C-alpha positions in Angstrom: 139.5 82.7 104.3 137.2 80.6 102.1 135.2 81.1 99.0 132.0 79.6 98.0 130.3 80.1 94.4 127.3 80.0 93.9 126.2 80.1 90.0 123.0 82.4 89.7 121.7 80.6 86.1 122.0 84.0 84.8 120.0 86.2 87.5 119.1 88.8 85.1 121.7 91.3 84.8 123.6 91.0 81.8 127.4 90.6 82.3 127.0 92.8 79.7 126.1 95.8 81.6 127.8 95.1 85.1 131.2 95.6 82.9 130.1 98.6 81.3 129.7 100.0 84.2 133.3 100.1 85.5 133.8 102.0 82.5 131.7 105.2 83.7 132.4 108.6 85.5 131.7 108.7 89.4 128.7 110.9 88.2 127.1 108.4 85.6 127.1 105.6 88.3 125.6 107.2 91.0 123.1 108.5 88.8 122.4 105.3 87.8 122.6 103.4 91.6 120.4 106.1 93.5 116.7 107.8 92.7 116.4 110.5 90.6 113.9 112.9 92.0 114.9 115.8 89.8 111.5 115.7 88.9 110.3 118.1 91.0 106.9 118.5 92.5 106.7 121.9 90.7 107.4 120.9 86.9 105.5 117.7 87.6 102.4 119.6 88.6 102.5 122.2 85.4 103.4 120.2 83.1 99.6 117.7 83.9 97.2 121.4 85.0 99.2 122.5 81.5 98.1 118.8 80.0 95.0 119.1 81.7 94.2 122.9 80.4 95.0 121.8 76.8 92.8 118.8 76.9 90.1 120.6 77.9 90.2 123.3 75.8 90.6 120.7 73.1 87.8 118.7 74.1 85.8 122.2 75.0 87.0 123.0 70.9 85.8 119.2 69.7 82.4 119.8 71.5 81.8 122.9 69.4 83.6 121.4 66.1 80.7 118.7 66.5 77.7 121.0 67.2 78.8 122.9 64.2 79.3 119.7 62.3 75.5 118.4 63.2 74.4 122.2 62.5 75.4 122.1 58.5 74.5 118.6 58.3 70.9 119.3 59.2 71.4 122.6 56.9 72.3 120.6 54.5 70.0 118.0 54.5 67.3 120.4 54.0 68.8 122.6 51.1 69.1 119.4 48.8 65.8 118.7 50.0 64.7 121.4 48.4 66.5 121.6 45.5 65.6 118.3 44.7 62.2 119.5 44.5 62.9 123.1 42.9 62.5 125.2 45.8 63.8 128.0 46.1 66.1 128.0 49.2 66.1 132.0 50.7 67.7 130.1 54.1 71.3 131.5 54.9 74.3 129.1 53.1 76.5 127.6 56.2 80.1 127.7 55.4 81.8 123.4 55.7 83.0 122.9 59.0 86.4 123.5 59.8 89.1 120.8 58.5 91.6 122.0 61.4 90.3 119.6 64.3 90.7 116.6 62.2 93.8 117.6 61.7 94.8 118.0 65.5 92.8 114.7 66.0 92.3 112.6 62.4 90.4 110.0 64.8 87.8 111.6 65.3 86.2 111.8 61.4 86.6 107.6 61.3 84.9 107.5 64.3 81.4 105.3 64.0 78.3 104.4 66.0 77.0 101.4 64.8 74.1 100.9 63.4 72.5 99.4 66.2 74.5 101.0 69.7 73.9 99.5 72.5 72.5 101.2 75.9 75.4 103.7 77.0 75.7 103.7 80.7 78.2 106.4 82.4 77.9 105.5 85.5 81.4 103.9 87.5 81.1 99.8 87.5 79.9 98.2 90.4 83.6 96.5 90.8 86.6 97.3 93.4 90.4 96.9 92.7 92.4 94.8 95.5 95.8 94.8 95.2 96.3 90.6 94.8 100.3 90.8 94.7 103.3 92.6 93.5 105.8 90.7 91.3 108.5 93.4 91.8 111.0 95.2 94.2 113.2 98.6 93.5 116.4 97.1 94.0 117.9 98.8 91.2 118.5 102.6 92.3 117.9 102.3 96.3 119.4 100.7 99.2 118.8 99.0 102.3 115.1 98.4 101.9 114.5 94.8 102.9 113.9 93.7 106.0 113.4 90.5 108.2 110.3 91.3 110.6 110.1 90.5 113.6 107.2 87.4 112.8 110.0 86.8 109.9 108.1 88.1 107.1 110.0 90.0 104.6 109.1 93.8 104.5 110.4 95.9 101.5 108.4 98.1 98.7 108.2 98.5 95.5 106.5 101.8 93.5 104.7 103.3 95.9 103.4 100.2 97.7 104.9 98.9 100.8 104.9 95.3 100.6 105.3 92.4 103.3 105.7 88.9 102.4 105.1 85.6 103.8 107.5 83.2 102.8 105.2 80.0 104.2 102.1 80.8 102.6 103.6 82.7 99.4 101.0 85.7 100.3 101.5 89.2 100.1 99.9 92.4 102.2 100.3 96.0 101.3 101.1 99.3 102.8 99.0 101.6 100.2 99.2 105.5 101.7 102.0 106.6 100.1 101.1 109.3 97.3 104.3 108.2 95.2 107.0 106.1 94.8 108.8 105.8 98.0 112.5 106.2 97.8 113.8 105.2 101.5 112.7 102.5 104.1 114.1 101.9 107.6 113.4 99.1 110.9 112.4 99.5 113.9 115.2 98.1 117.0 112.3 96.0 118.2 111.8 94.5 114.0 108.0 95.4 113.8 107.7 99.0 112.6 109.3 100.1 109.7 109.6 103.3 108.3 109.2 104.7 104.8 109.6 107.9 102.3 108.8 108.9 99.6 109.5 111.5 96.7 107.4 114.3 96.9 103.7 114.2 95.2 101.4 117.2 93.5 101.0 118.2 96.8 104.2 119.1 97.2 104.7 117.1 100.5 106.6 114.7 100.3 106.0 112.4 104.0 107.4 109.6 106.0 104.5 106.6 107.2 105.3 104.6 110.1 103.9 101.4 109.8 103.4 98.1 111.4 104.6 94.6 109.5 102.3 92.9 111.4 99.3 95.1 110.1 100.4 96.8 106.8 96.8 98.1 106.4 97.2 100.8 108.6 99.5 103.9 109.2 100.7 104.4 112.6 102.0 108.1 112.1 103.0 111.0 109.3 105.1 112.6 109.4 105.0 115.5 106.6 106.2 119.1 106.3 109.7 119.1 106.7 111.3 117.8 103.9 111.3 118.9 99.8 111.1 117.4 96.4 111.7 113.7 98.3 113.2 112.1 101.2 116.5 109.8 100.5 117.0 108.4 103.5 116.0 107.7 107.2 117.0 105.6 110.3 115.4 104.9 113.9 117.6 105.8 117.1 118.9 103.1 119.3 115.5 103.3 121.2 113.1 103.7 118.7 111.3 106.9 119.7 113.4 109.2 117.6 113.5 108.9 113.5 115.9 111.3 111.6 115.5 111.1 107.8 117.3 112.9 104.5 116.0 115.6 102.5 116.5 116.7 98.6 116.3 119.8 99.0 119.0 122.2 97.5 121.0 121.9 101.4 120.1 117.8 102.1 118.4 119.3 104.9 118.8 116.5 108.3 115.3 116.2 110.2 114.3 114.5 113.7 111.1 113.8 113.9 109.5 112.4 117.1 107.4 109.8 115.7 105.1 108.7 118.1 103.8 112.7 118.4 104.3 112.9 114.4 106.4 116.5 115.8 110.0 117.6 114.7 111.8 118.4 117.0 115.0 119.1 115.3 116.1 120.7 111.5 120.1 120.9 110.5 121.2 121.2 107.3 123.7 118.8 106.2 125.8 119.1 102.7 125.3 121.0 99.1 126.3 117.6 98.5 124.1 114.8 97.7 124.0 112.6 101.3 123.0 109.3 100.6 122.3 107.7 103.6 121.8 107.7 107.3 123.0 105.1 110.2 121.8 105.9 114.6 124.0 104.0 116.9 122.2 101.3 118.5 123.4 101.7 121.8 124.1 105.5 122.0 122.0 108.9 120.6 124.7 109.0 117.6 124.1 108.9 114.6 126.6 109.4 111.3 125.7 111.1 107.5 127.6 109.8 104.3 127.5 111.0 100.9 129.5 112.2 97.8 132.6 113.2 98.9 130.6 113.7 102.6 131.3 112.3 105.9 129.7 113.8 108.9 129.0 112.6 112.9 125.6 113.4 114.9 124.3 113.9 117.9 120.3 113.7 118.7 121.8 115.6 122.4 121.1 119.3 122.3 121.4 121.0 119.2 122.2 119.0 115.4 125.8 120.1 115.0 127.6 118.0 112.5 131.4 117.5 112.6 133.4 116.1 110.0 135.4 113.3 109.8 139.1 113.5 109.9 141.5 112.6 108.4 145.0 111.3 109.0 147.8 112.5 106.9 147.9 108.9 106.2 145.8 105.7 107.1 147.5 103.4 109.3 147.9 99.7 107.3 147.7 101.3 104.5 151.2 101.2 103.1 153.8 103.8 102.7 152.7 106.9 100.5 148.3 105.6 101.0 147.0 109.4 101.6 143.5 109.6 103.3 141.2 111.5 101.5 137.7 112.6 101.8 135.6 110.5 98.4 132.2 109.2 98.2 131.3 107.5 100.9 127.8 105.1 100.6 126.5 102.9 103.0 127.7 103.2 106.9 126.9 100.6 110.2 127.7 101.2 113.7 130.0 97.9 115.0 129.2 96.5 118.3 132.1 98.8 119.5 130.4 101.5 118.4 132.8 102.2 115.9 131.2 103.4 112.4 132.0 100.9 109.5 131.6 103.4 106.2 131.6 101.8 102.6 133.5 103.6 99.6 134.1 104.0 96.1 137.3 102.5 96.1 135.8 99.3 97.7 137.6 99.7 101.2 135.7 100.0 104.3 136.6 102.9 106.5 136.7 102.1 110.6 136.1 105.8 112.7 136.1 106.4 116.5 134.3 109.3 117.3 135.7 111.8 114.3 138.8 109.9 114.2 139.8 107.4 111.2 141.3 104.0 112.9 141.5 101.9 110.2 141.0 100.8 106.3 140.3 97.5 104.5 140.1 97.3 101.2 137.4 94.5 101.1 136.1 94.9 97.8 136.8 95.9 93.9 135.0 98.6 93.5 132.6 100.7 95.3 131.0 99.0 98.8 127.3 99.4 98.6 126.1 97.8 101.7 127.2 96.9 105.1 125.1 95.0 108.0 127.2 94.7 111.3 125.9 91.9 113.9 127.2 90.8 117.0 128.7 87.7 115.5 129.5 89.3 112.3 129.6 92.1 109.2 128.4 91.5 106.0 129.4 93.6 103.0 128.3 93.4 99.3 129.5 95.0 96.6 129.9 96.3 92.5 132.3 92.5 92.4 129.8 90.7 92.3 131.0 89.4 96.1 129.4 89.3 99.7 131.8 89.3 102.1 131.4 88.0 105.6 133.9 89.3 108.5 133.9 88.2 112.5 133.6 91.4 114.2 137.6 92.5 114.2 137.5 92.2 110.3 138.8 88.8 109.9 137.0 87.5 106.4 135.3 84.2 107.3 133.5 83.7 103.7 133.6 85.4 100.1 130.1 84.5 98.5 130.3 84.7 94.6 127.0 86.3 94.2 127.3 85.2 90.0 126.1 88.7 87.3 124.4 90.4 90.9 125.2 93.2 92.8 123.8 92.4 96.2 122.3 96.1 97.1 120.5 95.6 100.5 121.8 93.3 103.5 119.3 92.1 106.7 120.1 88.5 108.9 117.9 86.4 111.2 119.5 83.6 113.1 119.8 81.3 110.2 119.9 83.1 107.3 120.4 85.9 105.3 118.8 88.4 103.2 120.1 90.4 100.2 118.6 92.7 97.5 120.1 93.1 94.1 120.7 95.7 91.8 118.1 93.3 89.3 115.5 93.7 91.7 116.0 89.7 92.6 115.3 89.1 96.6 117.9 86.4 97.5 118.0 83.9 100.9 121.3 82.3 101.7 121.9 80.0 103.6 124.1 80.8 107.2 125.9 77.7 107.5 125.5 76.2 103.8 126.1 79.3 101.7 123.6 78.1 99.5 121.4 80.7 97.8 117.3 80.7 96.9 115.5 83.0 95.1 113.1 83.4 96.8 111.8 86.9 94.3 112.7 87.4 90.5 111.6 90.3 88.9 112.3 92.1 85.3 115.1 95.2 86.4 114.7 97.6 83.5 111.4 99.8 82.2 108.5 96.9 81.4 106.0 97.2 78.7 104.9 93.9 77.3 102.6 91.8 78.7 100.2 89.3 77.2 97.6 86.6 78.9 96.3 83.1 77.8 94.6 80.7 80.0 96.1 81.4 83.9 99.5 82.1 82.3 101.2 85.3 81.5 104.3 86.0 80.1 105.9 89.4 79.9 108.5 91.5 78.2 111.1 94.1 79.0 113.8 96.4 78.4 115.9 94.0 80.3 116.2 92.1 77.5 114.2 88.8 79.4 111.3 87.1 78.5 109.3 85.5 81.3 105.9 83.1 82.4 104.2 83.8 85.4 101.9 81.5 86.5 98.7 83.8 88.4 96.9 80.8 90.3 100.2 79.9 92.3 102.0 83.7 91.5 105.1 82.0 90.5 107.3 82.3 87.8 107.2 79.4 85.9 109.9 80.1 83.3 112.5 82.9 81.5 115.1 83.0 79.1 116.9 85.9 77.1 114.9 86.9 74.7 116.5 85.0 71.2 118.9 83.9 73.6 121.3 86.8 73.6 121.8 89.5 76.5 120.6 93.2 76.0 118.1 92.4 73.2 114.6 94.9 75.0 111.6 93.9 73.5 107.9 96.1 74.1 105.6 93.4 72.3 104.5 90.4 73.2 101.0 87.7 72.0 99.7 84.3 72.3 98.3 83.0 69.6 94.6 81.3 70.9 95.9 78.0 71.4 97.8 78.8 74.0 100.9 76.7 72.1 103.3 79.9 70.9 104.2 83.6 71.8 105.2 85.8 69.5 108.2 88.8 71.0 108.9 91.9 69.1 111.9 93.5 69.8 113.3 97.5 69.7 115.8 96.1 66.9 113.0 95.1 65.1 113.1 91.3 64.6 110.3 89.1 66.1 111.4 85.7 68.2 108.7 83.5 68.0 108.9 80.4 71.2 107.2 77.7 72.4 104.7 78.9 75.0 105.7 76.6 77.5 109.7 76.6 77.4 110.1 79.5 75.9 112.5 77.3 73.7 113.0 79.3 69.8 110.7 78.1 66.8 110.5 81.1 64.4 112.6 84.7 63.8 111.4 87.4 61.6 112.8 89.9 60.8 111.4 92.9 58.7 114.3 95.0 57.6 116.3 92.7 55.7 112.6 91.1 54.3 111.9 94.9 52.9 115.3 96.2 52.5 115.6 98.8 55.6 118.8 100.2 56.3 120.6 99.8 59.6 119.7 104.0 60.5 115.6 103.3 60.5 113.9 102.9 63.9 111.6 99.9 63.4 111.1 98.6 66.7 108.1 96.7 67.4 105.1 98.0 69.7 103.0 96.0 69.0 102.3 92.4 67.7 99.0 90.2 67.6 98.0 86.2 65.7 94.1 86.3 64.3 91.6 84.9 66.2 92.2 81.6 63.4 95.8 81.2 64.7 96.7 81.4 60.6 98.1 85.0 60.6 100.3 87.3 62.6 100.1 91.2 63.0 103.5 92.8 63.6 103.6 96.8 64.0 106.1 99.5 65.0 108.1 102.8 64.5 108.9 101.9 60.3 104.6 103.8 60.5 104.1 100.0 58.0 102.1 96.9 59.8 103.6 93.7 58.3 101.2 90.2 58.2 102.6 86.9 58.5 101.7 83.4 57.5 101.7 81.2 60.1 103.2 78.0 58.7 105.4 79.4 57.0 106.6 82.7 58.2 106.4 84.5 54.6 105.1 88.0 54.9 101.5 88.1 53.5 100.8 91.5 53.4 101.8 94.8 54.6 100.1 98.3 54.4 102.3 100.4 52.6 102.4 104.4 53.1 99.2 104.3 54.4 99.9 105.3 58.0 102.1 108.4 59.1 103.9 107.6 62.4 104.2 104.4 65.1 101.9 101.4 65.0 100.8 101.9 68.2 97.7 99.1 69.1 95.7 96.6 66.5 93.1 94.5 67.6 91.0 91.8 64.9 88.2 91.4 63.8 86.4 88.3 64.8 86.1 86.5 61.3 89.9 87.1 60.9 89.1 89.2 57.6 90.5 93.1 59.0 92.4 94.5 61.7 91.4 98.4 63.6 94.5 100.6 64.1 95.5 103.4 66.5 99.3 105.3 65.4 100.9 107.2 67.5 99.5 110.0 65.0 95.8 110.0 66.9 95.1 107.7 63.2 91.8 105.9 63.4 92.6 103.3 60.4 91.3 99.1 59.0 93.4 96.9 56.8 92.5 93.6 55.4 95.7 91.4 55.9 96.8 92.4 52.4 97.7 95.4 53.2 94.7 97.2 51.6 93.3 99.3 53.5 89.4 99.8 54.1 88.4 103.5 53.8 85.3 103.3 54.6 84.2 103.7 58.4 81.4 102.8 57.6 81.4 99.8 56.1 83.6 98.3 59.4 80.9 100.4 61.6 79.0 96.7 63.3 83.0 94.2 62.7 82.9 92.0 66.0 86.6 91.9 67.4 87.9 89.7 69.2 89.9 92.2 71.6 89.9 95.9 72.6 93.1 96.8 73.3 92.7 100.3 71.4 92.5 103.5 73.1 90.6 105.2 70.1 87.4 104.8 69.0 83.7 104.6 69.6 83.4 102.0 72.0 86.0 103.8 74.0 85.3 107.7 73.6 84.5 107.7 77.4 87.7 107.6 78.8 89.5 110.7 78.3 88.3 112.1 81.7 90.2 115.8 81.1 94.0 114.3 80.4 95.8 114.6 76.8 94.9 111.5 74.8 98.7 110.5 74.8 98.6 109.9 78.5 96.7 106.9 77.7 99.1 103.6 77.6 96.9 100.7 77.2 93.1 99.8 76.8 92.0 96.3 77.6 88.3 94.6 77.0 86.8 91.6 79.9 86.9 88.4 78.3 82.6 89.1 78.9 82.2 92.1 77.8 81.3 94.2 80.1 84.4 96.2 81.7 87.4 98.2 79.9 90.4 98.5 81.8 92.9 101.8 80.9 96.2 102.5 82.1 97.3 106.0 82.6 100.5 108.1 83.4 99.8 109.3 86.3 99.7 105.5 87.7 96.3 104.7 87.7 94.5 101.6 86.5 90.9 102.2 86.0 88.0 100.8 85.0 85.1 101.6 83.1 82.1 99.9 81.4 81.8 98.5 77.9 80.9 100.1 76.1 82.2 104.1 77.3 81.2 106.6 75.1 80.0 109.2 77.4 82.3 112.0 77.9 83.9 112.0 81.4 82.2 108.7 82.2 82.8 107.5 85.8 85.1 105.0 86.6 86.4 102.7 89.6 90.2 103.7 90.0 93.0 102.4 91.8 94.3 106.1 93.3 91.7 108.7 93.9 87.7 108.0 94.1 87.6 106.6 97.7 89.9 104.0 96.5 93.5 103.4 98.1 96.5 105.9 96.7 99.4 103.1 96.8 100.1 101.5 93.2 102.1 102.3 90.3 103.4 105.8 90.5 105.0 106.5 87.3 102.8 105.6 84.3 101.4 102.1 83.8 102.6 100.9 80.4 99.8 98.0 80.3 97.0 95.9 81.2 95.8 93.0 80.2 92.7 90.3 81.9 93.3 86.9 82.9 89.3 86.7 83.4 86.5 88.7 84.5 87.7 88.5 88.0 91.5 89.0 87.2 93.5 92.3 85.7 97.7 92.2 85.4 98.9 95.8 85.3 102.7 96.6 84.5 105.0 99.3 85.7 107.2 101.1 83.0 109.8 102.5 85.4 109.5 100.2 88.2 109.7 97.2 86.6 106.7 95.7 88.6 103.8 93.3 87.9 100.8 94.2 89.8 98.1 91.3 90.2 94.7 92.8 90.8 91.3 91.1 91.6 88.2 92.6 90.8 85.5 92.3 93.0 82.1 92.9 93.3 
């Protein structure tokens, strides 16, 4: 055995995170490693129905309130006119409008139309959203989901999108027929087809889709009305005519499908314990399922009837006193002899013939996450961040150290080994030199921070990294740990208008200012120290913006205050005191840098001067022009709320030419409205629904930002992916 060490240059998996995993219980680590489908469709549907019903009731309440206010104001004008003329008013007096509507939604009282409002068009803009590139891959909690197609292209998934990547041209094609998060994938023996399974959507119908890698734009077959909650794992049989899958119901049911007819052929209970992998033999009708304290062997010949693994009292070759035991099994593969190789929690690989255990090998220190068995070699990947390459007789040949990277998916071609990692990276390793090339390098934790300048985009997230992307070449051009240390999560980021600086607001309350090209630190601002806040407070920063003249920086967050800093000295020049009652979410500067408009988590719509002085008259700023508009509350965006709760829209961005406003919400959708969007329930163009292809982000879309009038970026929270959209006529 020889050793090959790869210095990954910090492939974005904090060593501290991996170190902490050693102290997790098995249950805790399994929860972190595998998809969470506890978000049952019934619960999600009920939550959405309740939210929509409440939003509808609130909208009706607001309409009735507005009508009453209008009638009251008309009566009051008539009453005051009669009083001024000395006439007696015999009209029945009206009570002042009730105040509770403003207490629930205080921004309503601050919405004032401009003196000369533009023409309002509630129709959808004549635009389309076309997905151009996905900077993302789901490796953190999924496995065996990255493959070489017969044409040499890479096939994998991110969120609810199947991705086919052509390395030669650096372009992507997409399968977008899934309606919610994809959880698993399997490759056809001829490498031309792939099957993907998803979580249950709002229709309570988790299905599998078969599609071509050479033409992912259409679905070849849909396998539905079989599983509940979600599809955890799947596999093609030896000749590719059948698909077997595991559901996330209480019994983790096993279903056999004739995928060409879309028909369910057989079904059986799998186990009450969670099943983590299902693998078909490449030469026979056999298949195996493994999972939490679970190992079963099955056959497609006849009715489904799984046989449990047989463990002898002592494993041959394991040493005196070493007793065999069923444990959590994470992955499986068939070798050229049709023996079953199973990766165990202990770091061992078990070799079964039939249902009997032949022997085992200690291959990794810690769980074995993945196994790939080829006729000429066997490759395993483990928590110890090693890729172990063995000959067909399981004799180690090479151990490749993937520094700070845990391999979760392995595939091979004649010249390379393809590895998907726990940190959502895709790595290709040369089979001769074992040199590694990073194919895709993405975020691996919840993603909130997004800013653009020119063709560049900057992102930051809970993984503690800041990354710089070129949206023209669609490549990562720079990345650094925020503040030079790991585990420094951030959710707010902004370019200055000159494009020379980036400001990054962290969840610890510290702001780092870095060079916008090298990402090297220029300044550091800590509001807690300057304001004497205690460490028990939660001053995480949620919003940060440079003034249009680049002389000031506004920083707001969970301490309910907005601070203004001079960008030459980085000293504070003002803060808002106790004017706000909750977290600062959105800030936009006036074009002349004279003031800012602010949205808070309690639905406040407020204005402040850079000294921190509040502008209490909304009427006085009704004609103010703004350098950007990212606030989700205000006169220009009243029509972006089509029957959902105000908290469900996460981000807003006006296009550079001021004709379109983009929004992102908690339901995985990116929408385009005309600007301004004032009329209630204005029509829109969406990334889902209204005739659009459904696949895209599937959980909360945290941010949208324009690169130019024809290019839009969106970030997914839990999917940690960046989607690049072309906005076309």
